[in-house]
N, C-alpha and C positions, 0 to 999 in steps of 0.2 A: 659367523658373525656379521656376513651381509645381511645373511638374514634378517637377522635380528633387526638391522637398519633399516629394512625394507617397512620391515614389522612396523617400528619406533615413526617410521613416515606414513603410513598406513593409517595407525591410530591417532598420531597427530589430528591429519585429515581429517577423519573421523569423528573428533573431537570438537575440531572449529565448524564443524557442516550442522553439529547438535546445537554447537554454542550460541553460531549465528544466527539459526533456526532461532531459537526462542527468542534472541537478543532482538530481531526483526518483527516477533511476533508478540512484543511485549511493548515497542515503538508503536504498532497501530493499536492495540488499544488499550494505552494510552492517551493515544490522539482522541481517538472513538469516545473513552470515559470524559473525555473536555468538552470535546464538539456534540455529543450526539443529544443532549438536551437543547441546542440550538437549532440542528433539523429537528427535532421532533416539535418545537416550537411554530416552524417556518411550514412543514410539510405534515400530508396525512399520514401518512403511508413509509417510514424509512424502515429501511434495509431489503435480507433478502428474504421472506418466510421469517424463519424462526431465526435466523442469524443477519444479526446487523451489520457485521463484517465479512466478508467473504476474502479467502487464499488464494488466490490467483496463482501464484510459485513461492518460493522463499522469501521472496524480494517485495513483492506488489500481493497490493490488497485494493476490493475495489468496496464501497458504500456508493445503495440506489436508494433516494428521497423521489418521492410522486405526491399529486393530490395537492396543488396547487393552483388558484385560480391566472393565468396567462401565460402559464407556464409548463412544458410538459416532465419535468420533473429537475432532478440534479444526479449527476453520476461522478463521484468523487473517485480518483484514483490515488492510491498510497505508495508512490517508486521509492524504495527503500535500498539504500546502499547491497552490495550484494556481501553480507556479512556472512554469508553461510558455504563461501566459495575462497579457498585461500588463495588462488591465483587470482582473482579479482580484487583482494585485497590488497596481496603484494602490488598488482598495477596500479592499484589506488595511490599506494605510495610515491609513487610518480606522476600520477597523475590523477590528484583526487576528484574527487565525486560527491554528492552532497543530496540526501533526501530532500524528494519534492511530492508537493501532493497539489493534481491538479483536478479543480472543483469546473465541470460543465454544465449549464443552464439553457440547453434547445427552450427556446419561445414557442409557443404557437405561432404559427407564421399569419394565420388570419388573425388574428387579435392584436399585432402589431402594428404599426405604421413604419411603411417603408422611412429611413432614415441614411446619410451616409456622413461618416463623417468628417 
């Protein structure tokens, strides 16, 4: 009976891992589908070679774009909740986290005038 309960916990953990990984991947793909045309209209080259978006981990995805004047490019990082990790999900019940998209635009320093906020 003890072995059966251990087996059930392992199967539950594996099921949550597979479903969470798929869910995070589908969230990133939906985000990409919605914003890829905006990137393509503003940058000459979007994506990493043949892939538009790269999965860095089960909860982190990146998108790169280059080919715009006065701008070195755009680096977009999609950091999602760790839906594939049972312990992170349980921790998230106590301390909720959100999905975050960070977009960085490094500008060409030679083309920009110095300024202060």
